[in-house]
N, C-alpha and C positions, 0 to 999 in steps of 0.2 A: 504494500500500500504506500502511496506517495505521502510525503510529509507536507502538512499544511504550513502556512507561514507562521501560525501560532506555535505549532510543534517545533519548528526550526528555532524560534525565539527561545522557547523553553529549553531545548537541547543546548543552545549556545550559552544561555545563562548558567545552567547547571554544570556544563563542561568547564566554563571559565571559573566559576566560584567554588564548586565542590569537586571538580575533577572527576566527574562520572565517566565511566567507560560504557561500552556497548552492552555488556552483560548486566550492568547495574540499571541501565535504562530499560532493558527488557523486563527485569524483575519489578522495577518501580511502576512501569506502565504496560501491563500485560494486555490490556484491552485495546491498545492502539493498533495492533497488527503490523508493527514495524519489523523489519528483518535485520538480522545482525550485520549482514554485508552492507545494507543501506546505511545503517548507523555508523559503521566503521568508515565508510566513504565520507559521510557528513562530518564526523568527528575529525578526520584527517584534514578536511578542508578548513574547518574551524581552527585547528591547530596551525595550519600553514598560513592562512590569511587573516585570521582573527574574526572572520565573519562568514556567513553562509551565502552572501550575495556574490553574483558573478562579477568578475573583474571587467572593467571597460575594455573593449577590444579583444575579448577572449573568444568570440564566436568565429565562425568561418568567414574569411574575408570575401568581399565581393570582387569578382574578377571581370564579369562581362558588362554589368550595368553600372559602370563608373560614370562620373560626370563627363569625362572626356568622350567616352563612347556614345553617351546620350546626345551630346552636342553634335558629334559627327553624323549620327543617324538622323537627327533633326535637320541638319543642313542638307543631307542627301534626299530626304523624303520631301521636305518643303520646297526644295529648289525646282521641283517638277511642275508647280502650279502655274507659273507664268509661261512656261515653254512647252507648247504642245509637241507630241512625238518624242519626248525626252524621258519617258518613264523608265524607272528601274525596278526590277523585281526585288523581293526580299533576299533571294539567293545572290543577286548581283551586289546588293548593298553589303551582305554578310561577307562576300569575297573581298570587297574593297577595304572594309574595315578590319577584317580578320577575326570576327567573332562568329558564333554559330547562328544558323537561321532562326532557331527558336529564341535566341537571345535578342535578335533584331525584332522579332514579332513581339516579344515581351516588352521591349523598350518602346515600340510604337504604341502598343496597347496601354501599358501601365503608366509609363512616364510622360508620354506625349498626349495621351487621351485621344488617340486617333483610331480609326478602324482600318484593318487590312482587307482590301478587296482585290480580287483577281479580275483582270480585264477579260471579258468574254465577248465572243462574236455572236451577234444575233442576226436574225433575218431582217432584211430591209422591208419596210412597209410600202406597199404600192398605193397609188391614189385610191384604188378600189377598196383596199383594206382600211384606209383611213376613214 
């Protein structure tokens, strides 16, 4: 069972003030459903850093959706509006910038708030059909 924020505060307080170990926590709080391995991990983190909070910058770093790549995709996508017959596909933009096609789509959709549409050919309407 995962630790709640209150549980983590209690564990931090008791570890710092009374030096409780994992076995002592399990005896003291048997109804919580904590595991010994989870407690050992949390206690080692408290001993190492002094807190149960994550350190800033400790997550996985962004590689494709950086500010520089977003600006490059934006310039390539929006440069097509004024010039007809100069469209680029997501595959071409991905090749020019050096990121994956899915990253280009994610940048266009999430960061630029645009929609990706594929150009399709349709039949031409005749005067009779109009």
